[in-house]
Backbone bond lengths (Angstrom), bond angles and torsions (degrees), N, CA, C in turn:
res aa  C-N    CA-C-N  psi(-1)  N-CA   C-N-CA  omega(-1)  CA-C   N-CA-C  phi
1 M - - - 1.435 - - 1.529 109.40 -
2 Q 1.331 115.74 133.76 1.456 120.15 179.86 1.520 110.70 -84.21
3 T 1.293 115.84 147.40 1.452 122.08 176.62 1.520 108.86 -90.64
4 L 1.324 116.58 136.08 1.458 120.38 176.19 1.514 109.94 -69.38
5 L 1.335 115.61 140.87 1.455 120.52 178.50 1.527 111.66 -88.41
6 L 1.314 116.74 -10.10 1.462 120.88 179.64 1.515 110.63 -78.58
7 D 1.322 115.18 146.30 1.463 118.00 174.38 1.528 108.80 -77.17
8 R 1.303 116.62 164.27 1.472 122.63 -175.22 1.531 112.04 -60.63
9 R 1.336 116.62 -38.80 1.471 120.58 -179.62 1.536 110.71 -61.70
10 T 1.327 116.79 -44.45 1.464 121.68 178.93 1.521 110.64 -65.26
11 Q 1.314 117.28 -41.96 1.466 120.99 177.12 1.528 110.42 -58.59
12 D 1.336 116.10 -46.29 1.465 120.69 179.88 1.524 111.28 -61.99
13 M 1.347 115.97 -40.89 1.464 119.57 178.70 1.527 110.84 -62.16
14 I 1.316 116.22 -43.50 1.467 120.83 -179.59 1.522 109.96 -64.30
15 E 1.316 116.51 -46.85 1.468 120.20 -179.60 1.526 111.42 -61.55
16 G 1.328 117.40 -33.88 1.461 120.78 178.58 1.520 113.58 -78.43
17 Y 1.320 117.30 -20.58 1.464 122.01 -175.02 1.527 113.47 -95.69
18 V 1.310 116.96 -38.00 1.467 121.35 -176.70 1.524 108.93 -69.05
19 P 1.349 116.93 121.90 1.472 119.51 -176.14 1.520 112.88 -69.02
20 E 1.322 114.11 148.70 1.463 121.74 176.49 1.519 108.49 -143.60
21 G 1.321 115.48 168.88 1.459 121.70 172.85 1.512 113.77 57.10
22 E 1.340 115.89 -132.66 1.470 122.78 -177.09 1.517 112.71 -57.23
23 V 1.330 115.85 -42.89 1.463 120.15 -177.94 1.520 110.09 -64.01
24 L 1.315 117.63 -44.02 1.457 121.80 178.76 1.524 110.42 -61.86
25 T 1.311 117.22 -45.67 1.465 121.61 179.04 1.520 111.15 -60.62
26 A 1.336 117.08 -43.83 1.465 121.52 179.65 1.530 111.32 -64.93
27 L 1.329 117.07 -40.24 1.469 120.38 178.12 1.523 111.82 -64.84
28 V 1.313 116.54 -42.61 1.470 120.28 178.07 1.523 109.66 -61.13
29 R 1.309 117.22 -44.81 1.475 121.73 178.60 1.523 110.02 -61.71
30 F 1.342 117.14 -45.15 1.468 121.74 179.96 1.524 111.24 -58.60
31 F 1.328 117.38 -52.33 1.456 119.87 -176.14 1.524 112.87 -71.73
32 S 1.325 118.50 -24.51 1.469 120.04 177.75 1.523 111.40 -66.27
33 I 1.312 117.15 -25.09 1.467 120.94 178.05 1.524 110.49 -61.09
34 F 1.323 116.79 -33.90 1.458 121.62 -178.64 1.525 112.69 -82.03
35 A 1.318 117.89 1.44 1.460 122.04 -175.61 1.525 113.09 -94.52
36 D 1.326 117.41 15.41 1.462 121.43 -179.64 1.528 108.79 -123.87
37 N 1.339 116.98 127.04 1.468 121.85 -177.88 1.527 112.71 -55.08
38 T 1.308 116.66 -48.10 1.466 120.70 -176.72 1.522 110.94 -63.94
39 R 1.329 117.42 -45.39 1.474 119.86 179.44 1.521 110.92 -62.83
40 L 1.339 117.41 -41.07 1.464 120.44 178.50 1.523 111.41 -61.81
41 R 1.310 116.47 -42.06 1.471 120.33 179.54 1.523 110.59 -64.86
42 I 1.328 116.82 -42.51 1.463 120.54 179.42 1.523 110.45 -64.55
43 L 1.325 117.50 -46.37 1.466 120.73 178.93 1.526 111.00 -60.78
44 S 1.314 117.16 -41.33 1.465 120.92 179.11 1.523 111.19 -63.53
45 A 1.317 116.86 -42.03 1.470 120.42 178.65 1.526 110.67 -65.56
46 L 1.330 116.81 -41.61 1.467 120.36 -179.63 1.527 112.13 -70.01
47 A 1.336 117.43 -18.50 1.465 120.35 174.79 1.526 110.63 -68.72
48 I 1.322 116.22 -22.21 1.467 121.90 179.87 1.523 111.81 -90.25
49 S 1.336 116.16 -42.81 1.457 119.42 -173.92 1.519 111.68 -157.44
50 E 1.313 115.02 146.76 1.466 121.76 169.71 1.523 106.97 -65.50
51 M 1.332 117.01 138.91 1.463 120.32 -177.67 1.515 111.28 -148.36
52 C 1.328 114.79 158.33 1.461 121.13 172.57 1.525 108.43 -94.83
53 V 1.319 116.75 171.63 1.473 122.23 -178.25 1.526 110.98 -57.13
54 T 1.329 116.77 -43.67 1.465 120.57 -178.52 1.524 111.17 -60.75
55 D 1.328 116.75 -45.42 1.465 120.31 179.43 1.527 111.38 -63.60
56 I 1.327 116.83 -45.48 1.470 120.42 178.89 1.524 109.78 -59.03
57 S 1.320 115.73 -46.37 1.459 121.72 -179.32 1.530 111.41 -58.19
58 R 1.318 116.36 -47.38 1.471 120.68 -178.41 1.526 112.02 -68.47
59 V 1.323 116.82 -46.87 1.468 120.75 -177.05 1.527 111.70 -64.00
60 L 1.329 117.18 -40.99 1.460 120.83 -175.81 1.525 113.81 -95.06
61 G 1.338 117.54 -8.65 1.461 120.05 -179.84 1.516 113.27 68.20
62 I 1.333 115.56 38.25 1.464 122.37 -179.64 1.523 107.30 -119.04
63 N 1.344 117.82 139.04 1.464 117.83 -178.38 1.533 110.85 -65.77
64 Q 1.326 115.16 152.02 1.463 121.54 -173.43 1.524 113.39 -61.98
65 T 1.322 117.63 -33.86 1.458 120.36 179.09 1.528 110.59 -62.94
66 T 1.323 116.40 -43.84 1.463 120.99 178.62 1.528 110.43 -64.63
67 V 1.323 116.66 -44.25 1.465 120.71 178.69 1.522 110.08 -59.20
68 S 1.317 116.89 -47.55 1.471 121.01 -179.59 1.524 111.36 -60.25
69 H 1.320 116.08 -43.69 1.469 120.67 179.35 1.528 110.89 -60.59
70 Q 1.331 116.09 -47.65 1.462 120.04 -178.42 1.533 111.62 -68.21
71 L 1.321 117.33 -36.00 1.465 120.14 176.93 1.526 110.99 -64.62
72 R 1.304 116.91 -38.34 1.471 120.40 177.12 1.530 109.51 -62.29
73 F 1.330 116.07 -43.79 1.464 121.44 177.51 1.534 110.39 -60.87
74 L 1.334 116.37 -47.37 1.465 121.16 -179.24 1.521 111.99 -66.00
75 K 1.321 116.56 -35.95 1.471 120.75 177.70 1.526 110.01 -66.52
76 D 1.334 116.63 -45.18 1.468 121.06 179.22 1.531 111.56 -62.72
77 A 1.337 116.23 -30.14 1.462 121.10 179.40 1.532 111.94 -83.45
78 G 1.325 116.52 -5.00 1.462 120.52 179.36 1.518 114.00 81.26
79 M 1.321 118.12 13.36 1.466 121.47 -178.28 1.530 113.01 -83.92
80 V 1.318 116.62 -29.87 1.464 120.10 179.35 1.522 110.02 -126.97
81 R 1.306 114.25 156.07 1.465 120.79 173.85 1.522 106.78 -123.01
82 Y 1.307 115.45 167.11 1.462 118.64 -178.96 1.517 110.30 -138.39
83 L 1.322 113.60 156.46 1.451 121.33 178.62 1.522 107.43 -140.12
84 R 1.309 115.98 124.79 1.460 120.86 -178.43 1.525 109.78 -89.21
85 H 1.352 114.90 130.46 1.460 122.67 172.15 1.525 106.55 -121.36
86 G 1.319 116.74 96.00 1.464 120.59 -174.71 1.514 109.44 65.77
87 K 1.332 115.59 -122.05 1.462 120.41 -179.44 1.533 113.09 -89.94
88 I 1.317 116.31 -7.96 1.460 120.16 -175.53 1.530 110.16 -101.43
89 I 1.335 115.40 134.61 1.462 121.53 177.60 1.529 107.95 -107.82
90 F 1.325 115.41 126.51 1.451 121.64 178.48 1.532 109.36 -104.27
91 Y 1.322 115.32 135.16 1.458 122.03 -178.16 1.527 109.69 -110.65
92 S 1.326 115.52 148.15 1.456 122.16 175.78 1.526 108.15 -149.83
93 L 1.328 115.87 166.71 1.461 119.36 176.12 1.524 108.48 -66.10
94 S 1.297 116.20 141.26 1.466 120.55 -177.98 1.523 111.94 -76.82
95 N 1.333 116.13 -20.23 1.452 119.67 -172.24 1.535 108.54 -160.14
96 D 1.310 117.53 141.39 1.470 121.09 177.99 1.520 112.79 -62.10
97 I 1.308 117.29 -20.85 1.464 120.90 -179.70 1.529 110.56 -63.30
98 V 1.327 117.78 -32.08 1.473 121.07 177.86 1.527 108.89 -59.19
99 N 1.323 116.79 -47.30 1.462 120.21 178.40 1.526 110.80 -65.91
100 D 1.325 117.34 -37.24 1.467 120.48 177.66 1.527 111.17 -59.02
101 V 1.333 117.00 -40.75 1.468 120.86 178.53 1.532 109.84 -63.09
102 L 1.335 116.56 -44.14 1.467 120.27 178.00 1.528 110.69 -60.17
103 L 1.330 116.37 -46.60 1.460 120.41 -178.67 1.529 112.14 -64.96
104 K 1.325 117.17 -37.75 1.467 120.56 177.57 1.530 110.73 -64.50
105 G 1.329 116.72 -37.32 1.458 120.33 176.63 1.511 111.54 -63.05
106 V 1.316 116.32 -44.90 1.472 121.45 177.84 1.530 110.25 -63.06
107 E 1.329 116.10 -43.34 1.464 120.61 178.43 1.534 110.99 -62.39
108 F 1.318 116.73 -43.91 1.471 121.07 179.43 1.520 110.90 -58.94
109 L 1.339 116.27 -40.20 1.456 121.17 -178.79 1.520 113.06 -77.25
110 G 1.333 116.98 -9.44 1.463 120.81 175.72 1.515 114.66 84.96
111 Y 1.325 117.40 22.86 1.477 119.41 179.18 1.507 111.30 -99.40
């Protein structure tokens, strides 16, 4: 058996910091949302402006059915919120942190 080179304090810090259980599952679910091209494009567009399905579809060149499906997924994940104005539903990011995650990814990649 190998002996750890870390001191006990560092081991304790690591054990307290590394996610497990519910937190780990929630983090995996959160980051998996960013692993889809269409969802990333929609989130990026919504970081600029609130939009309806038709606008998102036209601006991004994605059919409305796909946009609606992905918006439902993003809404269920808590990433977007919506506001109905008559028959039209407008979508926006639910929280500035969503955009912060996107920007940090771009920064990490050096763009």
